[in-house]
C-alpha positions as CSV (number, residue, x, y, z in Angstrom):
1,M,69.6,-52.5,118.6
2,K,68.3,-49.4,116.3
3,I,69.0,-48.8,112.4
4,R,70.4,-45.7,113.3
5,E,72.8,-47.2,115.7
6,K,74.0,-50.1,113.7
7,L,74.8,-47.7,111.3
8,Q,76.8,-45.4,113.4
9,K,79.1,-48.3,114.8
10,L,79.4,-50.1,111.3
11,D,83.0,-50.1,110.0
12,W,82.7,-48.3,106.9
13,D,86.3,-49.4,105.8
14,N,85.0,-52.9,105.5
15,E,83.1,-53.2,102.0
16,V,81.1,-56.2,102.4
17,E,79.3,-54.4,105.4
18,R,78.9,-51.2,103.7
19,L,77.4,-52.9,100.9
20,V,74.9,-55.0,102.8
21,A,74.3,-51.6,104.7
22,L,73.6,-49.9,101.3
23,G,71.5,-52.9,99.9
24,Y,69.6,-52.6,103.2
25,L,68.8,-49.1,103.0
26,A,68.0,-49.2,99.0
27,G,65.8,-51.9,99.5
28,R,63.9,-49.6,102.1
29,E,63.5,-46.8,100.0
30,A,62.3,-49.0,97.1
31,A,59.5,-50.4,99.5
32,A,58.6,-47.0,100.6
33,R,58.6,-45.7,97.2
34,E,56.3,-48.7,96.1
35,I,54.0,-48.8,99.0
36,C,53.3,-45.0,98.9
37,D,52.5,-45.2,95.3
38,I,50.0,-47.9,95.6
39,H,48.2,-46.4,98.3
40,N,47.9,-42.9,96.9
41,E,46.9,-44.3,93.5
42,R,44.3,-46.6,95.2
43,L,43.1,-43.5,97.2
44,A,42.8,-41.2,93.8
45,K,40.2,-43.7,92.2
46,M,38.2,-44.1,95.4
47,R,37.9,-40.3,95.3
48,D,37.1,-40.4,91.9
49,A,34.5,-42.9,92.3
50,A,33.2,-41.2,95.2
51,Q,32.7,-38.1,93.4
52,S,30.5,-39.8,90.6
53,C,27.9,-41.0,93.3
54,R,24.8,-39.3,93.8
55,Y,25.8,-38.9,97.5
56,Y,29.3,-38.0,97.1
57,H,29.9,-36.0,100.3
58,M,28.7,-39.5,102.2
59,A,31.2,-41.2,99.7
60,N,33.7,-38.9,101.0
61,A,32.7,-38.9,104.6
62,I,33.2,-42.6,104.3
63,I,36.8,-42.6,102.7
64,N,37.9,-40.2,105.2
65,A,36.8,-42.2,108.1
66,G,38.7,-45.1,106.7
67,Q,41.8,-42.9,106.3
68,G,41.7,-41.7,110.0
69,A,41.7,-38.0,108.5
70,G,39.2,-35.3,108.4
71,N,40.7,-33.8,105.4
72,E,41.3,-34.7,101.7
73,D,44.8,-34.3,102.2
74,D,45.4,-38.0,103.5
75,T,47.9,-39.3,101.1
76,I,50.8,-40.9,103.0
77,Y,54.4,-40.2,102.5
78,S,57.5,-42.1,104.1
79,P,61.0,-40.3,104.3
80,D,62.3,-43.1,102.5
81,Y,60.3,-42.1,99.4
82,A,62.7,-39.7,98.9
83,G,65.6,-41.8,97.9
84,D,68.2,-39.5,99.8
85,V,70.4,-42.6,100.8
86,T,70.3,-44.4,97.3
87,E,71.0,-41.1,95.4
88,E,73.9,-39.8,97.7
89,L,75.7,-43.0,98.4
90,C,75.1,-45.4,95.7
91,A,76.6,-43.2,93.4
92,D,80.1,-44.6,94.4
93,E,82.4,-46.5,92.3
94,W,81.6,-50.3,92.6
95,P,84.3,-51.8,94.6
96,I,84.4,-55.5,93.2
97,K,86.9,-56.4,90.4
98,E,87.6,-59.6,89.2
99,G,85.1,-61.5,91.7
100,R,86.5,-60.0,94.6
101,I,86.4,-56.7,96.9
102,S,89.5,-54.5,96.1
């Protein structure tokens, strides 16, 4: 079963299932943001190092070959990076009061 199918079948009246689903989606968004940021930061450092080389064209060609791209716009981006689910759905009131779900 795909994630989309599971979320469509989810009983949104059940607060525990809702919290688990929101936690899962928020985790995906946090992980996507972390991975994309690390990759893009490392790529920028490689580009800077390549520009300081004597044969910078060759160094950039090696970076491009490693990235599988023919151009310099090879940053990675995931749709989860935007954090739309966290921003939209995690602004709800916290349903747990006095140790139980109300």
